[in-house]
C-alpha positions in Angstrom: -4.8 -17.6 31.1 -3.1 -14.5 32.4 -4.1 -11.3 33.6 -2.8 -8.2 34.2 0.2 -6.8 33.5 2.8 -9.0 31.0 5.9 -9.7 31.8 8.4 -7.4 29.4 11.3 -9.2 28.2 13.3 -6.6 26.1 15.6 -10.0 25.1 13.1 -10.5 23.0 11.5 -8.2 21.9 14.7 -6.7 20.6 15.2 -10.3 18.9 11.6 -9.6 17.3 12.5 -6.1 15.8 16.2 -7.4 14.9 16.1 -10.9 13.2 13.9 -12.7 10.6 12.9 -9.9 8.0 14.8 -11.2 5.7 13.1 -15.0 6.4 9.3 -12.6 6.6 10.1 -11.9 3.1 11.1 -14.8 1.8 7.6 -16.4 3.2 5.4 -13.8 1.6 7.2 -14.5 -1.2 6.1 -18.0 -1.3 2.9 -18.1 0.5 0.4 -15.1 -0.9 -1.1 -15.7 2.7 1.9 -15.2 4.8 1.6 -12.7 7.3 -1.7 -11.6 6.5 -3.9 -10.3 9.4 -7.4 -12.2 10.0 -5.3 -15.7 8.3 -4.3 -17.3 11.9 -8.4 -17.6 12.1 -8.4 -20.3 9.4 -5.2 -21.6 9.5 -5.0 -22.6 13.9 -8.5 -21.0 15.2 -7.3 -22.3 18.3 -5.1 -20.3 18.4 -6.1 -17.7 17.5 -9.0 -17.6 20.0 -6.2 -18.0 22.6 -4.7 -14.6 21.6 -7.0 -12.8 21.4 -8.4 -13.0 25.0 -4.5 -12.5 25.9 -4.7 -9.6 24.1 -7.7 -8.0 25.9 -7.0 -9.0 29.2 -3.6 -8.4 29.6 -1.6 -4.8 29.1 1.7 -4.0 28.2 3.6 -2.2 30.5 5.7 -0.7 27.5 3.0 0.6 25.3 1.4 1.9 28.0 0.1 5.5 27.6 0.4 5.3 23.3 -3.7 4.3 23.6 -5.2 6.0 20.0 -8.5 4.3 21.0 -9.1 8.4 22.6 -7.7 10.2 21.0 -10.0 12.5 18.6 -9.3 11.9 14.8 -9.5 15.6 13.5 -8.2 17.4 10.7 -5.3 19.1 11.0 -6.1 22.4 8.7 -10.1 22.8 8.4 -12.2 21.3 11.2 -15.6 20.8 9.6 -14.4 21.0 5.9 -15.8 18.3 4.2 -14.9 18.1 0.1 -17.9 17.3 -2.2 -16.6 14.9 -5.1 -19.0 15.7 -7.6 -17.7 19.7 -6.9 -13.6 18.5 -7.8 -14.7 16.1 -10.8 -16.2 19.1 -12.4 -12.8 21.1 -11.3 -10.9 18.5 -12.1 -12.5 17.9 -15.9 -11.6 21.2 -16.8 -10.1 21.6 -20.3 -6.6 23.8 -18.2 -6.5 20.4 -16.3 -6.9 18.0 -19.3 -4.8 19.6 -22.1 -1.8 18.9 -19.5 -1.6 15.3 -20.2 -0.7 14.6 -23.9 -3.1 13.7 -27.2 -1.1 10.2 -28.1 -2.2 8.9 -24.8 -5.5 6.8 -25.3 -9.0 8.0 -23.7 -9.5 5.6 -20.9 -6.2 6.4 -20.4 -6.7 10.2 -19.8 -9.8 9.0 -17.5 -7.5 6.7 -15.2 -5.2 9.5 -14.8 -8.0 12.4 -14.1 -9.9 10.3 -11.9 -6.8 9.0 -9.3 -6.6 13.0 -9.3 -9.9 13.2 -7.4 -9.0 9.9 -5.7 -5.9 11.7 -4.6 -7.1 15.0 -3.4 -10.9 13.4 -2.1 -8.4 12.2 0.5 -6.6 15.5 0.8 -2.8 14.5 -0.4 -3.3 16.9 -3.5 -4.4 20.8 -1.8 -2.7 23.4 -4.3 -3.2 23.4 -8.3 0.7 23.0 -8.9 0.5 20.0 -7.1 -2.5 18.6 -9.3 -1.3 20.0 -11.8 2.8 17.7 -11.1 0.8 14.3 -10.6 -0.8 14.9 -13.7 2.1 15.4 -16.1 3.8 13.0 -14.0 1.4 11.0 -14.0 1.2 10.8 -18.1 4.5 10.9 -18.4 5.5 8.0 -16.2 2.2 6.1 -18.5 3.7 6.7 -21.7 7.6 5.9 -20.8 5.7 2.0 -19.2 3.9 1.6 -22.5 7.4 1.6 -24.2 9.2 -0.2 -21.8 6.9 -2.9 -21.2 7.2 -4.7 -24.6 10.7 -4.4 -24.2 10.9 -6.0 -21.2 8.5 -8.9 -21.9 11.0 -9.5 -24.8 13.6 -9.3 -23.0 12.3 -11.6 -20.2 10.9 -13.9 -22.6 14.7 -14.4 -23.9 16.0 -15.1 -20.4 13.1 -16.8 -19.9 14.2 -19.7 -22.6 17.7 -19.6 -22.1 16.9 -20.8 -18.3 15.0 -23.6 -19.8 17.6 -24.8 -22.1 20.0 -24.4 -18.7 18.0 -27.0 -17.6 17.4 -28.9 -19.6 21.2 -29.3 -20.5 22.1 -29.7 -17.1 19.5 -32.1 -15.4 
């Protein structure tokens, strides 16, 4: 087992960064657990233990100074500002935001859109009323478009699937 600094190999690093992206994509599509964090402990526990010890006992000289362990996680705009979920829910479920959602959508869909809006506000992704209104309008529009497209896509998919099966039967 090695201790101290790892020997940097720029050639291997460049090769790892530039090749194999397509191969990894294909593998992750074929195998749903490929590339997921923590899976190696199930598939190869010996390798997982070795890698854990190796990464704890050695230091990468190319990554020195990039550590995020000692950095404080301070919000950018407000230091001691906490968003209370109850107040956000009360604010979002006001009529001025509910009226942005078209009446043709079901009540459960309206609730879904408003709950997603609450989640985005708490995650500090939506900060102004304009952002909130834009998000609600876009979400409503996307859901309406998807509800019209999905039945058509299912029909087209069914036709393509039946053609594929016919092709397999004829040419196999």
